[in-house]
A tleap script that builds the chain and sets N, CA, C and O, in Angstrom:
source leaprc.protein.ff14SB
mol = sequence {
  NMET TYR GLU GLY THR ILE THR GLY ALA CYS
  LEU CYS GLY ALA VAL LYS PHE LYS PHE GLN
  THR PRO SER ILE TRP CYS ALA HIE CYS HIE
  CYS THR LEU CYS GLN ARG ALA HIE GLY ALA
  ALA PHE VAL THR TRP VAL GLY ILE GLU ASP
  LYS THR LEU THR PHE ILE ALA ASN ASP THR
  LEU THR TRP TYR SER SER SER SER ASP SER
  GLN ARG GLY PHE CYS SER THR CYS GLY SER
  THR LEU PHE PHE ARG SER GLU ARG TRP PRO
  GLY GLN MET HIE ILE ALA ARG ALA ASN LEU
  GLU GLY LYS LEU ASP ARG GLU PRO SER GLY
  HIE ALA HIE TRP GLY THR HIE VAL ASP TRP
  PHE GLN VAL GLY ASP ASN LEU PRO HIE CLEU
}
set mol.1.N position { 0.722 -9.769 -22.141 }
set mol.1.CA position { 1.655 -9.603 -21.046 }
set mol.1.C position { 2.086 -8.143 -20.976 }
set mol.1.O position { 2.457 -7.544 -21.985 }
set mol.2.N position { 2.032 -7.584 -19.778 }
set mol.2.CA position { 2.434 -6.202 -19.580 }
set mol.2.C position { 3.948 -6.136 -19.390 }
set mol.2.O position { 4.519 -6.943 -18.656 }
set mol.3.N position { 4.587 -5.194 -20.039 }
set mol.3.CA position { 6.016 -4.964 -19.852 }
set mol.3.C position { 6.235 -3.512 -19.507 }
set mol.3.O position { 5.567 -2.635 -20.055 }
set mol.4.N position { 7.161 -3.244 -18.604 }
set mol.4.CA position { 7.469 -1.872 -18.261 }
set mol.4.C position { 7.653 -1.691 -16.780 }
set mol.4.O position { 8.080 -2.608 -16.079 }
set mol.5.N position { 7.332 -0.508 -16.302 }
set mol.5.CA position { 7.488 -0.162 -14.894 }
set mol.5.C position { 6.196 -0.419 -14.141 }
set mol.5.O position { 5.122 0.011 -14.561 }
set mol.6.N position { 6.310 -1.123 -13.029 }
set mol.6.CA position { 5.183 -1.394 -12.144 }
set mol.6.C position { 5.373 -0.521 -10.909 }
set mol.6.O position { 6.473 -0.449 -10.361 }
set mol.7.N position { 4.312 0.137 -10.473 }
set mol.7.CA position { 4.383 0.972 -9.276 }
set mol.7.C position { 3.509 0.377 -8.178 }
set mol.7.O position { 2.596 -0.407 -8.438 }
set mol.8.N position { 3.814 0.770 -6.952 }
set mol.8.CA position { 3.034 0.300 -5.820 }
set mol.8.C position { 3.187 1.221 -4.634 }
set mol.8.O position { 4.054 2.095 -4.611 }
set mol.9.N position { 2.327 1.014 -3.640 }
set mol.9.CA position { 2.347 1.856 -2.443 }
set mol.9.C position { 1.591 1.166 -1.320 }
set mol.9.O position { 0.841 0.213 -1.536 }
set mol.10.N position { 1.811 1.676 -0.115 }
set mol.10.CA position { 1.045 1.228 1.036 }
set mol.10.C position { -0.297 1.961 1.059 }
set mol.10.O position { -0.563 2.791 0.189 }
set mol.11.N position { -1.126 1.666 2.028 }
set mol.11.CA position { -2.457 2.264 2.138 }
set mol.11.C position { -2.408 3.785 2.247 }
set mol.11.O position { -3.196 4.470 1.595 }
set mol.12.N position { -1.499 4.327 3.058 }
set mol.12.CA position { -1.447 5.779 3.261 }
set mol.12.C position { -0.561 6.496 2.257 }
set mol.12.O position { -0.580 7.725 2.194 }
set mol.13.N position { 0.210 5.763 1.473 }
set mol.13.CA position { 1.074 6.369 0.463 }
set mol.13.C position { 2.435 6.817 0.964 }
set mol.13.O position { 3.200 7.412 0.205 }
set mol.14.N position { 2.757 6.547 2.224 }
set mol.14.CA position { 4.059 6.945 2.760 }
set mol.14.C position { 5.202 6.096 2.216 }
set mol.14.O position { 6.346 6.549 2.168 }
set mol.15.N position { 4.895 4.860 1.805 }
set mol.15.CA position { 5.886 4.005 1.158 }
set mol.15.C position { 5.433 3.819 -0.284 }
set mol.15.O position { 4.373 3.251 -0.546 }
set mol.16.N position { 6.248 4.302 -1.210 }
set mol.16.CA position { 5.977 4.171 -2.643 }
set mol.16.C position { 7.205 3.581 -3.302 }
set mol.16.O position { 8.335 3.853 -2.895 }
set mol.17.N position { 6.977 2.772 -4.321 }
set mol.17.CA position { 8.090 2.081 -4.964 }
set mol.17.C position { 7.738 1.755 -6.409 }
set mol.17.O position { 6.591 1.893 -6.834 }
set mol.18.N position { 8.747 1.321 -7.150 }
set mol.18.CA position { 8.540 0.875 -8.522 }
set mol.18.C position { 9.583 -0.184 -8.849 }
set mol.18.O position { 10.625 -0.271 -8.200 }
set mol.19.N position { 9.287 -0.986 -9.866 }
set mol.19.CA position { 10.260 -1.956 -10.366 }
set mol.19.C position { 9.997 -2.196 -11.842 }
set mol.19.O position { 8.921 -1.899 -12.360 }
set mol.20.N position { 10.994 -2.733 -12.493 }
set mol.20.CA position { 10.909 -3.037 -13.918 }
set mol.20.C position { 10.576 -4.509 -14.106 }
set mol.20.O position { 11.120 -5.369 -13.413 }
set mol.21.N position { 9.693 -4.793 -15.034 }
set mol.21.CA position { 9.462 -6.181 -15.420 }
set mol.21.C position { 10.661 -6.633 -16.239 }
set mol.21.O position { 11.376 -5.801 -16.796 }
set mol.22.N position { 10.888 -7.918 -16.321 }
set mol.22.CA position { 9.962 -8.972 -15.927 }
set mol.22.C position { 10.063 -9.315 -14.445 }
set mol.22.O position { 11.121 -9.192 -13.827 }
set mol.23.N position { 8.933 -9.748 -13.894 }
set mol.23.CA position { 8.952 -10.331 -12.561 }
set mol.23.C position { 9.473 -11.761 -12.705 }
set mol.23.O position { 9.618 -12.267 -13.817 }
set mol.24.N position { 9.751 -12.402 -11.576 }
set mol.24.CA position { 10.282 -13.770 -11.606 }
set mol.24.C position { 9.160 -14.795 -11.498 }
set mol.24.O position { 9.173 -15.813 -12.190 }
set mol.25.N position { 8.192 -14.523 -10.630 }
set mol.25.CA position { 7.090 -15.454 -10.400 }
set mol.25.C position { 5.963 -14.725 -9.666 }
set mol.25.O position { 6.136 -13.599 -9.200 }
set mol.26.N position { 4.821 -15.381 -9.574 }
set mol.26.CA position { 3.676 -14.892 -8.807 }
set mol.26.C position { 2.915 -16.111 -8.298 }
set mol.26.O position { 2.618 -17.025 -9.067 }
set mol.27.N position { 2.599 -16.126 -6.998 }
set mol.27.CA position { 1.903 -17.281 -6.414 }
set mol.27.C position { 1.160 -16.868 -5.151 }
set mol.27.O position { 1.442 -15.829 -4.554 }
set mol.28.N position { 0.210 -17.702 -4.759 }
set mol.28.CA position { -0.550 -17.512 -3.521 }
set mol.28.C position { 0.152 -18.298 -2.410 }
set mol.28.O position { 0.472 -19.473 -2.595 }
set mol.29.N position { 0.391 -17.667 -1.267 }
set mol.29.CA position { 1.032 -18.354 -0.144 }
set mol.29.C position { 0.014 -18.551 0.981 }
set mol.29.O position { -0.660 -17.611 1.402 }
set mol.30.N position { -0.081 -19.790 1.455 }
set mol.30.CA position { -1.022 -20.155 2.506 }
set mol.30.C position { -0.329 -20.472 3.828 }
set mol.30.O position { -0.941 -21.085 4.703 }
set mol.31.N position { 0.936 -20.071 3.998 }
set mol.31.CA position { 1.629 -20.376 5.254 }
set mol.31.C position { 1.008 -19.585 6.404 }
set mol.31.O position { 0.407 -18.531 6.191 }
set mol.32.N position { 1.157 -20.095 7.607 }
set mol.32.CA position { 0.539 -19.446 8.759 }
set mol.32.C position { 1.159 -18.085 9.058 }
set mol.32.O position { 0.471 -17.210 9.585 }
set mol.33.N position { 2.436 -17.879 8.740 }
set mol.33.CA position { 3.054 -16.568 8.961 }
set mol.33.C position { 2.424 -15.519 8.050 }
set mol.33.O position { 2.144 -14.408 8.499 }
set mol.34.N position { 2.199 -15.845 6.791 }
set mol.34.CA position { 1.528 -14.908 5.878 }
set mol.34.C position { 0.092 -14.656 6.325 }
set mol.34.O position { -0.379 -13.520 6.284 }
set mol.35.N position { -0.604 -15.704 6.751 }
set mol.35.CA position { -1.980 -15.527 7.228 }
set mol.35.C position { -2.031 -14.534 8.380 }
set mol.35.O position { -2.889 -13.652 8.402 }
set mol.36.N position { -1.129 -14.669 9.323 }
set mol.36.CA position { -1.130 -13.785 10.494 }
set mol.36.C position { -0.648 -12.378 10.152 }
set mol.36.O position { -1.207 -11.398 10.645 }
set mol.37.N position { 0.380 -12.269 9.317 }
set mol.37.CA position { 0.924 -10.949 8.968 }
set mol.37.C position { -0.076 -10.103 8.191 }
set mol.37.O position { -0.097 -8.879 8.322 }
set mol.38.N position { -0.910 -10.763 7.377 }
set mol.38.CA position { -1.849 -10.034 6.533 }
set mol.38.C position { -3.294 -10.109 7.021 }
set mol.38.O position { -4.154 -9.387 6.516 }
set mol.39.N position { -3.567 -10.968 7.991 }
set mol.39.CA position { -4.934 -11.125 8.470 }
set mol.39.C position { -5.850 -11.655 7.379 }
set mol.39.O position { -6.985 -11.203 7.233 }
set mol.40.N position { -5.346 -12.622 6.612 }
set mol.40.CA position { -6.085 -13.135 5.456 }
set mol.40.C position { -5.842 -14.636 5.295 }
set mol.40.O position { -4.908 -15.189 5.877 }
set mol.41.N position { -6.685 -15.284 4.504 }
set mol.41.CA position { -6.557 -16.715 4.259 }
set mol.41.C position { -5.265 -17.045 3.522 }
set mol.41.O position { -4.670 -18.098 3.754 }
set mol.42.N position { -4.836 -16.170 2.650 }
set mol.42.CA position { -3.583 -16.343 1.920 }
set mol.42.C position { -3.142 -14.989 1.376 }
set mol.42.O position { -3.906 -14.024 1.377 }
set mol.43.N position { -1.910 -14.934 0.916 }
set mol.43.CA position { -1.349 -13.709 0.342 }
set mol.43.C position { -0.805 -14.037 -1.034 }
set mol.43.O position { -0.150 -15.062 -1.219 }
set mol.44.N position { -1.071 -13.179 -1.992 }
set mol.44.CA position { -0.503 -13.337 -3.324 }
set mol.44.C position { 0.764 -12.504 -3.388 }
set mol.44.O position { 0.737 -11.290 -3.188 }
set mol.45.N position { 1.871 -13.173 -3.669 }
set mol.45.CA position { 3.183 -12.530 -3.737 }
set mol.45.C position { 3.683 -12.487 -5.168 }
set mol.45.O position { 3.358 -13.350 -5.984 }
set mol.46.N position { 4.474 -11.473 -5.456 }
set mol.46.CA position { 5.185 -11.349 -6.731 }
set mol.46.C position { 6.666 -11.314 -6.395 }
set mol.46.O position { 7.098 -10.494 -5.584 }
set mol.47.N position { 7.442 -12.186 -7.002 }
set mol.47.CA position { 8.882 -12.205 -6.787 }
set mol.47.C position { 9.583 -11.413 -7.880 }
set mol.47.O position { 9.306 -11.588 -9.066 }
set mol.48.N position { 10.493 -10.541 -7.466 }
set mol.48.CA position { 11.276 -9.748 -8.425 }
set mol.48.C position { 12.748 -9.807 -8.046 }
set mol.48.O position { 13.092 -10.172 -6.922 }
set mol.49.N position { 13.602 -9.451 -8.975 }
set mol.49.CA position { 15.013 -9.277 -8.645 }
set mol.49.C position { 15.117 -7.996 -7.833 }
set mol.49.O position { 14.645 -6.944 -8.264 }
set mol.50.N position { 15.735 -8.083 -6.652 }
set mol.50.CA position { 15.747 -6.907 -5.777 }
set mol.50.C position { 16.472 -5.712 -6.387 }
set mol.50.O position { 16.211 -4.573 -6.001 }
set mol.51.N position { 17.366 -5.951 -7.322 }
set mol.51.CA position { 18.076 -4.833 -7.950 }
set mol.51.C position { 17.174 -3.996 -8.854 }
set mol.51.O position { 17.558 -2.894 -9.245 }
set mol.52.N position { 15.984 -4.495 -9.194 }
set mol.52.CA position { 15.060 -3.722 -10.033 }
set mol.52.C position { 14.129 -2.834 -9.216 }
set mol.52.O position { 13.392 -2.025 -9.779 }
set mol.53.N position { 14.158 -2.980 -7.880 }
set mol.53.CA position { 13.278 -2.217 -6.995 }
set mol.53.C position { 13.883 -0.857 -6.677 }
set mol.53.O position { 15.048 -0.755 -6.292 }
set mol.54.N position { 13.070 0.193 -6.845 }
set mol.54.CA position { 13.470 1.557 -6.504 }
set mol.54.C position { 12.414 2.141 -5.581 }
set mol.54.O position { 11.217 2.030 -5.847 }
set mol.55.N position { 12.859 2.765 -4.494 }
set mol.55.CA position { 11.918 3.416 -3.588 }
set mol.55.C position { 11.752 4.873 -3.985 }
set mol.55.O position { 12.728 5.591 -4.204 }
set mol.56.N position { 10.502 5.293 -4.072 }
set mol.56.CA position { 10.152 6.690 -4.350 }
set mol.56.C position { 10.018 7.420 -3.016 }
set mol.56.O position { 10.425 8.574 -2.885 }
set mol.57.N position { 9.443 6.736 -2.034 }
set mol.57.CA position { 9.312 7.243 -0.659 }
set mol.57.C position { 9.335 6.037 0.263 }
set mol.57.O position { 8.654 5.043 0.009 }
set mol.58.N position { 10.117 6.121 1.333 }
set mol.58.CA position { 10.151 4.983 2.260 }
set mol.58.C position { 10.528 5.383 3.676 }
set mol.58.O position { 11.132 4.590 4.398 }
set mol.59.N position { 10.190 6.578 4.081 }
set mol.59.CA position { 10.523 7.034 5.430 }
set mol.59.C position { 9.870 6.206 6.528 }
set mol.59.O position { 10.381 6.158 7.647 }
set mol.60.N position { 8.755 5.556 6.231 }
set mol.60.CA position { 8.046 4.789 7.260 }
set mol.60.C position { 8.180 3.283 7.066 }
set mol.60.O position { 7.516 2.514 7.760 }
set mol.61.N position { 9.027 2.850 6.135 }
set mol.61.CA position { 9.231 1.415 5.915 }
set mol.61.C position { 10.010 0.839 7.096 }
set mol.61.O position { 11.089 1.321 7.441 }
set mol.62.N position { 9.442 -0.201 7.705 }
set mol.62.CA position { 10.043 -0.867 8.856 }
set mol.62.C position { 10.147 -2.348 8.549 }
set mol.62.O position { 9.259 -2.925 7.922 }
set mol.63.N position { 11.233 -2.961 8.990 }
set mol.63.CA position { 11.450 -4.391 8.761 }
set mol.63.C position { 11.296 -5.153 10.073 }
set mol.63.O position { 11.818 -4.746 11.111 }
set mol.64.N position { 10.571 -6.261 10.004 }
set mol.64.CA position { 10.339 -7.140 11.141 }
set mol.64.C position { 10.916 -8.518 10.819 }
set mol.64.O position { 10.616 -9.081 9.766 }
set mol.65.N position { 11.731 -9.061 11.701 }
set mol.65.CA position { 12.286 -10.407 11.499 }
set mol.65.C position { 11.234 -11.428 11.909 }
set mol.65.O position { 11.021 -11.675 13.096 }
set mol.66.N position { 10.582 -12.015 10.917 }
set mol.66.CA position { 9.511 -12.972 11.195 }
set mol.66.C position { 10.030 -14.388 11.417 }
set mol.66.O position { 9.295 -15.249 11.899 }
set mol.67.N position { 11.290 -14.634 11.068 }
set mol.67.CA position { 11.971 -15.891 11.371 }
set mol.67.C position { 13.470 -15.604 11.350 }
set mol.67.O position { 13.882 -14.478 11.071 }
set mol.68.N position { 14.270 -16.599 11.637 }
set mol.68.CA position { 15.710 -16.361 11.767 }
set mol.68.C position { 16.364 -15.908 10.466 }
set mol.68.O position { 17.408 -15.256 10.501 }
set mol.69.N position { 15.774 -16.241 9.318 }
set mol.69.CA position { 16.395 -15.880 8.038 }
set mol.69.C position { 15.495 -15.018 7.145 }
set mol.69.O position { 15.806 -14.816 5.971 }
set mol.70.N position { 14.394 -14.511 7.686 }
set mol.70.CA position { 13.431 -13.780 6.860 }
set mol.70.C position { 12.930 -12.520 7.545 }
set mol.70.O position { 12.850 -12.449 8.771 }
set mol.71.N position { 12.593 -11.525 6.729 }
set mol.71.CA position { 12.052 -10.267 7.224 }
set mol.71.C position { 10.843 -9.862 6.390 }
set mol.71.O position { 10.745 -10.176 5.204 }
set mol.72.N position { 9.929 -9.159 7.045 }
set mol.72.CA position { 8.745 -8.607 6.392 }
set mol.72.C position { 8.787 -7.095 6.534 }
set mol.72.O position { 9.010 -6.566 7.622 }
set mol.73.N position { 8.570 -6.405 5.419 }
set mol.73.CA position { 8.587 -4.953 5.412 }
set mol.73.C position { 7.173 -4.406 5.430 }
set mol.73.O position { 6.314 -4.854 4.671 }
set mol.74.N position { 6.935 -3.429 6.306 }
set mol.74.CA position { 5.601 -2.843 6.422 }
set mol.74.C position { 5.720 -1.353 6.681 }
set mol.74.O position { 6.774 -0.864 7.090 }
set mol.75.N position { 4.628 -0.633 6.441 }
set mol.75.CA position { 4.581 0.797 6.714 }
set mol.75.C position { 4.240 0.986 8.186 }
set mol.75.O position { 3.233 0.469 8.669 }
set mol.76.N position { 5.088 1.732 8.900 }
set mol.76.CA position { 4.849 1.942 10.328 }
set mol.76.C position { 3.751 2.967 10.593 }
set mol.76.O position { 3.343 3.146 11.741 }
set mol.77.N position { 3.266 3.641 9.554 }
set mol.77.CA position { 2.158 4.588 9.725 }
set mol.77.C position { 0.809 3.888 9.586 }
set mol.77.O position { -0.025 3.965 10.488 }
set mol.78.N position { 0.589 3.201 8.454 }
set mol.78.CA position { -0.724 2.594 8.208 }
set mol.78.C position { -0.762 1.093 8.473 }
set mol.78.O position { -1.845 0.512 8.549 }
set mol.79.N position { 0.404 0.450 8.616 }
set mol.79.CA position { 0.453 -0.971 8.920 }
set mol.79.C position { 0.426 -1.900 7.725 }
set mol.79.O position { 0.461 -3.118 7.903 }
set mol.80.N position { 0.364 -1.374 6.520 }
set mol.80.CA position { 0.332 -2.232 5.325 }
set mol.80.C position { 1.570 -3.114 5.252 }
set mol.80.O position { 2.696 -2.625 5.338 }
set mol.81.N position { 1.355 -4.421 5.094 }
set mol.81.CA position { 2.464 -5.339 4.866 }
set mol.81.C position { 2.757 -5.338 3.381 }
set mol.81.O position { 1.873 -5.598 2.565 }
set mol.82.N position { 4.002 -5.045 3.030 }
set mol.82.CA position { 4.371 -4.824 1.638 }
set mol.82.C position { 5.368 -5.830 1.075 }
set mol.82.O position { 5.202 -6.305 -0.049 }
set mol.83.N position { 6.404 -6.159 1.847 }
set mol.83.CA position { 7.538 -6.905 1.317 }
set mol.83.C position { 7.896 -8.106 2.182 }
set mol.83.O position { 7.567 -8.175 3.366 }
set mol.84.N position { 8.578 -9.044 1.546 }
set mol.84.CA position { 9.155 -10.192 2.219 }
set mol.84.C position { 10.508 -10.445 1.571 }
set mol.84.O position { 10.627 -10.446 0.345 }
set mol.85.N position { 11.532 -10.659 2.401 }
set mol.85.CA position { 12.851 -11.025 1.887 }
set mol.85.C position { 13.426 -12.095 2.799 }
set mol.85.O position { 13.151 -12.133 3.999 }
set mol.86.N position { 14.237 -12.969 2.196 }
set mol.86.CA position { 14.756 -14.095 2.952 }
set mol.86.C position { 16.094 -14.545 2.380 }
set mol.86.O position { 16.346 -14.430 1.180 }
set mol.87.N position { 16.944 -15.057 3.259 }
set mol.87.CA position { 18.207 -15.651 2.831 }
set mol.87.C position { 17.960 -16.872 1.947 }
set mol.87.O position { 18.843 -17.284 1.196 }
set mol.88.N position { 16.759 -17.450 2.035 }
set mol.88.CA position { 16.429 -18.618 1.211 }
set mol.88.C position { 16.320 -18.266 -0.264 }
set mol.88.O position { 16.493 -19.126 -1.127 }
set mol.89.N position { 16.027 -16.985 -0.558 }
set mol.89.CA position { 15.906 -16.526 -1.941 }
set mol.89.C position { 16.778 -15.286 -2.129 }
set mol.89.O position { 16.254 -14.184 -2.292 }
set mol.90.N position { 18.097 -15.454 -2.108 }
set mol.90.CA position { 18.986 -14.293 -2.225 }
set mol.90.C position { 18.773 -13.574 -3.557 }
set mol.90.O position { 18.562 -14.197 -4.597 }
set mol.91.N position { 18.835 -12.249 -3.491 }
set mol.91.CA position { 18.673 -11.452 -4.703 }
set mol.91.C position { 17.235 -11.205 -5.097 }
set mol.91.O position { 16.975 -10.558 -6.111 }
set mol.92.N position { 16.285 -11.712 -4.308 }
set mol.92.CA position { 14.868 -11.519 -4.610 }
set mol.92.C position { 14.197 -10.649 -3.558 }
set mol.92.O position { 14.590 -10.642 -2.392 }
set mol.93.N position { 13.182 -9.920 -3.990 }
set mol.93.CA position { 12.263 -9.227 -3.089 }
set mol.93.C position { 10.878 -9.731 -3.453 }
set mol.93.O position { 10.539 -9.814 -4.633 }
set mol.94.N position { 10.087 -10.061 -2.468 }
set mol.94.CA position { 8.721 -10.504 -2.698 }
set mol.94.C position { 7.802 -9.360 -2.296 }
set mol.94.O position { 7.941 -8.797 -1.211 }
set mol.95.N position { 6.873 -9.021 -3.165 }
set mol.95.CA position { 5.980 -7.883 -2.953 }
set mol.95.C position { 4.542 -8.377 -2.931 }
set mol.95.O position { 4.143 -9.166 -3.788 }
set mol.96.N position { 3.761 -7.920 -1.958 }
set mol.96.CA position { 2.348 -8.291 -1.884 }
set mol.96.C position { 1.630 -7.730 -3.115 }
set mol.96.O position { 1.636 -6.520 -3.339 }
set mol.97.N position { 1.021 -8.597 -3.902 }
set mol.97.CA position { 0.390 -8.222 -5.170 }
set mol.97.C position { -0.668 -7.145 -4.990 }
set mol.97.O position { -0.819 -6.287 -5.861 }
set mol.98.N position { -1.400 -7.166 -3.890 }
set mol.98.CA position { -2.486 -6.206 -3.677 }
set mol.98.C position { -1.986 -4.770 -3.552 }
set mol.98.O position { -2.770 -3.831 -3.689 }
set mol.99.N position { -0.703 -4.588 -3.295 }
set mol.99.CA position { -0.148 -3.244 -3.169 }
set mol.99.C position { 0.424 -2.709 -4.479 }
set mol.99.O position { 0.985 -1.613 -4.509 }
set mol.100.N position { 0.286 -3.467 -5.552 }
set mol.100.CA position { 0.760 -3.029 -6.863 }
set mol.100.C position { -0.387 -2.416 -7.649 }
set mol.100.O position { -1.528 -2.870 -7.560 }
set mol.101.N position { -0.081 -1.395 -8.407 }
set mol.101.CA position { -1.095 -0.696 -9.193 }
set mol.101.C position { -1.127 -1.241 -10.623 }
set mol.101.O position { -0.088 -1.375 -11.270 }
set mol.102.N position { -2.309 -1.546 -11.094 }
set mol.102.CA position { -2.476 -1.939 -12.487 }
set mol.102.C position { -2.070 -3.365 -12.798 }
set mol.102.O position { -2.020 -4.234 -11.928 }
set mol.103.N position { -1.781 -3.570 -14.076 }
set mol.103.CA position { -1.479 -4.902 -14.595 }
set mol.103.C position { -0.063 -5.326 -14.242 }
set mol.103.O position { 0.811 -4.505 -13.962 }
set mol.104.N position { 0.128 -6.633 -14.267 }
set mol.104.CA position { 1.431 -7.234 -14.022 }
set mol.104.C position { 1.782 -8.097 -15.232 }
set mol.104.O position { 0.916 -8.371 -16.062 }
set mol.105.N position { 2.998 -8.513 -15.340 }
set mol.105.CA position { 3.430 -9.312 -16.484 }
set mol.105.C position { 3.128 -10.796 -16.338 }
set mol.105.O position { 3.474 -11.579 -17.223 }
set mol.106.N position { 2.498 -11.197 -15.257 }
set mol.106.CA position { 2.128 -12.613 -15.085 }
set mol.106.C position { 0.994 -12.741 -14.070 }
set mol.106.O position { 0.739 -11.832 -13.279 }
set mol.107.N position { 0.327 -13.877 -14.113 }
set mol.107.CA position { -0.729 -14.222 -13.174 }
set mol.107.C position { -0.182 -15.253 -12.188 }
set mol.107.O position { 0.857 -15.858 -12.453 }
set mol.108.N position { -0.855 -15.465 -11.059 }
set mol.108.CA position { -0.401 -16.489 -10.112 }
set mol.108.C position { -0.341 -17.865 -10.768 }
set mol.108.O position { -1.190 -18.218 -11.586 }
set mol.109.N position { 0.688 -18.640 -10.390 }
set mol.109.CA position { 0.895 -19.948 -11.008 }
set mol.109.C position { 0.624 -21.115 -10.068 }
set mol.109.O position { 0.681 -22.267 -10.499 }
set mol.110.N position { 0.330 -20.850 -8.790 }
set mol.110.CA position { 0.071 -21.947 -7.874 }
set mol.110.C position { -0.203 -21.471 -6.458 }
set mol.110.O position { -0.177 -20.276 -6.162 }
set mol.111.N position { -0.466 -22.446 -5.589 }
set mol.111.CA position { -0.750 -22.211 -4.174 }
set mol.111.C position { 0.353 -22.865 -3.347 }
set mol.111.O position { 0.418 -24.091 -3.259 }
set mol.112.N position { 1.218 -22.054 -2.741 }
set mol.112.CA position { 2.311 -22.567 -1.917 }
set mol.112.C position { 1.837 -22.825 -0.486 }
set mol.112.O position { 0.896 -22.192 -0.009 }
set mol.113.N position { 2.491 -23.746 0.176 }
set mol.113.CA position { 2.193 -24.111 1.571 }
set mol.113.C position { 0.724 -24.512 1.738 }
set mol.113.O position { 0.067 -24.132 2.707 }
set mol.114.N position { 0.232 -25.283 0.781 }
set mol.114.CA position { -1.163 -25.713 0.801 }
set mol.114.C position { -1.488 -26.517 2.062 }
set mol.114.O position { -2.636 -26.534 2.504 }
set mol.115.N position { -0.506 -27.170 2.631 }
set mol.115.CA position { -0.725 -27.987 3.819 }
set mol.115.C position { -1.244 -27.213 5.021 }
set mol.115.O position { -1.775 -27.809 5.958 }
set mol.116.N position { -1.097 -25.891 5.004 }
set mol.116.CA position { -1.595 -25.076 6.115 }
set mol.116.C position { -2.715 -24.132 5.684 }
set mol.116.O position { -2.985 -23.137 6.357 }
set mol.117.N position { -3.370 -24.447 4.553 }
set mol.117.CA position { -4.473 -23.581 4.113 }
set mol.117.C position { -5.628 -23.655 5.126 }
set mol.117.O position { -5.799 -24.648 5.832 }
set mol.118.N position { -6.403 -22.580 5.169 }
set mol.118.CA position { -7.541 -22.529 6.095 }
set mol.118.C position { -8.726 -23.291 5.501 }
set mol.118.O position { -8.859 -23.387 4.281 }
set mol.119.N position { -9.576 -23.827 6.358 }
set mol.119.CA position { -10.735 -24.571 5.858 }
set mol.119.C position { -11.975 -23.691 5.705 }
set mol.119.O position { -13.013 -24.164 5.243 }
set mol.120.N position { -11.878 -22.420 6.087 }
set mol.120.CA position { -13.035 -21.521 6.005 }
set mol.120.C position { -13.072 -20.703 4.717 }
set mol.120.O position { -13.934 -19.838 4.561 }
set mol.121.N position { -12.143 -20.965 3.789 }
set mol.121.CA position { -12.178 -20.318 2.480 }
set mol.121.C position { -11.955 -21.373 1.410 }
set mol.121.O position { -10.981 -22.124 1.461 }
set mol.122.N position { -12.854 -21.427 0.447 }
set mol.122.CA position { -12.748 -22.407 -0.621 }
set mol.122.C position { -12.101 -21.783 -1.851 }
set mol.122.O position { -12.631 -20.830 -2.422 }
set mol.123.N position { -10.967 -22.315 -2.251 }
set mol.123.CA position { -10.261 -21.850 -3.449 }
set mol.123.C position { -10.951 -22.441 -4.659 }
set mol.123.O position { -11.172 -23.650 -4.723 }
set mol.124.N position { -11.294 -21.597 -5.618 }
set mol.124.CA position { -12.071 -22.051 -6.770 }
set mol.124.C position { -11.316 -22.064 -8.075 }
set mol.124.O position { -11.931 -21.942 -9.134 }
set mol.125.N position { -9.995 -22.210 -8.040 }
set mol.125.CA position { -9.243 -22.283 -9.298 }
set mol.125.C position { -8.614 -23.655 -9.434 }
set mol.125.O position { -8.722 -24.488 -8.534 }
set mol.126.N position { -7.965 -23.885 -10.543 }
set mol.126.CA position { -7.334 -25.174 -10.806 }
set mol.126.C position { -5.812 -25.116 -10.757 }
set mol.126.O position { -5.138 -25.971 -11.331 }
set mol.127.N position { -5.268 -24.110 -10.073 }
set mol.127.CA position { -3.812 -23.971 -9.965 }
set mol.127.C position { -3.255 -25.080 -9.087 }
set mol.127.O position { -3.954 -25.574 -8.202 }
set mol.128.N position { -1.999 -25.482 -9.317 }
set mol.128.CA position { -1.380 -26.536 -8.489 }
set mol.128.C position { -1.311 -26.145 -7.021 }
set mol.128.O position { -1.109 -24.981 -6.676 }
set mol.129.N position { -1.485 -27.148 -6.166 }
set mol.129.CA position { -1.359 -26.977 -4.721 }
set mol.129.C position { -0.003 -27.561 -4.322 }
set mol.129.O position { 0.217 -28.769 -4.404 }
set mol.130.N position { 0.890 -26.686 -3.893 }
set mol.130.CA position { 2.255 -27.104 -3.576 }
set mol.130.C position { 2.479 -27.205 -2.081 }
set mol.130.O position { 3.578 -27.547 -1.644 }
savepdb mol mol.pdb
quit
């Protein structure tokens, strides 16, 4: 298990950030909002305590209200979707795993919103489908 500071950035590097482990959880999300926001079959998210997140650069970070109680953070220069926050999980920030550099302190533990998974991608692991 990796312990320490995890860094991340968007595609163009205009949004850079870091946080301290431990993370809270890591999972694959198959909801239709994540599919559309990322243009992918699913998104792997890492949940952290938002107080551990520090921005190194964030002049182009923009927040979009994707539902009445949730927002998605993305870089307005390159379009990378980076963050998710919601009133449903107060005190947490969810970060797209693909935007993190190097190792993390945990691996994904399941597939959330399995009921809306796409049929054109076959998941080949044995993680729980929630």
